[in-house]
C-alpha positions, 0 to 999 in steps of 0.5 A: 499500499502506497503512502499518502502524499503530504498535504493530500487528502486520504481515505480517512479523510481531510489531512490536518496541517501540523500545527493547527490544533495548538494555534486553535487551542493557543488562541482560545486561551489567550481570548480567555486571557483576555476576558479575565481583566475585561470582565473580572473587575465587575465581578469582583466588585460586586456588592463591595461598595467600592469605586473602582478607577474608570477604565478598569478593566483596560487598565487591567489588560494592560497591565497584564500584558506589561508583566507578560512582557516582562516574563518571556524575556527574562526567562529566556536569559535565565534559561538560556544561562542554566543550559551554557552550564550543562556539560554536553548541552545542544547548541540549538536554541528556539527563536527568542520571542523577545523582540515581539513581547518587548514591542506588546510591553511597549504597547502597554506601557504606553498605554499606561502612561497616556492614563498617568497623563490624564490624571489616571483618566482614560483618554479619549483621544490624543489631544487629552494626553499630556506628555509633558505633564508625566515629567511633573510627577513621580508616577509620570516620570515612572511610567516613561521609565518604562517606555523607554525601558521596554524600546531599549529593550526591543533594541537590546534583543535585536542587537548582536549582544541580547543579553543585555537587554537585563538591564532595562528589564530590571528597570522596568521591575524596579519602575513597578515595584516603585509605583505600587508603593507611593510615598504616602504609604508607611514604609514604602521602601520596605514595600517597593523591596518586597515587590520588587524581590516579588516581581523578580521571583515571578518572572523568572519563574513564568517566564524560565518554565516556558523557555525550558519546555520551548528549548526540550522541544527544540533539543528532542530526546536529548539527555541533556533536557532532563538535566536543564528541566531538573536544574529549572526545578531546584532554582524553581523551588527556591523561587516559590518560596521567596514568592510566598514569603514576598506575598504574605508579607506584602498582603498583611502590610496592606490587611493586618492580620486582625481583618484579613479574614474580613477584607479576603471577602468584602473587598475586590482586592481580597477576593482577586487575591483568593484567586491568585492563592488558589491558582499559585497553590494548583501551580504548586501542585503541578511543579510537585508532580513534574518534579515527582516525574522527573525523578522517578519515571522511567522517561523523565521528560515525561514530566512535560505534561505536567509542566505544560499544565503548569505554564497554562496556570502560570499565564492565568496568575500572570492575568490576574496579578494584572487585575489586582494591581488595577483595584482598589487596595483595601482601606485599612493597608497601613 
């Protein structure tokens, strides 16, 4: 019996294009991710009596895109460095996504800067955007720093030394940490340090796992693939511990222990925080499952299955984090 020619339907039905199913699944996930920040505010604000900022859904979406644009290049730099430390690792690497995500981050940062320039109101025309006014406020300067840093990241990613993009990416993380804790807050420096550590570890974890799986797919069944996944898993355990510690500490600073239980259910911030904690718990279970398979299964690369699910849930965590930063803080956060 002759084999059907590639691209020609056989008697069993039309031949599906390779990767078509994966593309459809990815499109569905991206659509679902976009709906979370757009529809989430009305759900978590219902019955709380809190007033959200104008355009909170759009702002949450922009912040989610900004966080995702941070994760991808940071993860690539992180995993590429891990791969170089493995003896005998293949030199082949997947095509970098950093130039594209840097552009997405630039657009998101530009949108957020336009909101800051109008006094945190959504501009309805270019005439309402006061670029010069950004230089007159702390939030405006931080917004401009993020715009310029993503632009620099895009240029560095296309250069002969893409590793230098670590500096503008670090500037974005630092700007986010400072933006989240204004001077009027009690101990703003402590809050900024906690956010800096939390955001750095989160980007390394989420972006690193995504790029590690892309690297394994590129390498195929090479023994170095299991070694790379094991090395990432050891680092990820430390990252998870730091994320948990800084996240709990930051939450207790905004919601003192005496009011935590009440504010977790009666404020939009608390409800979204619960959703994030549940997602992180699911991620931790999937990470543990992958680690068990990595160490005990006959084929260590079977750990890729729970790791792929972990990436999807981590994506949801990133989106929910974007929503969390756009919602009003609890009244008693000092």
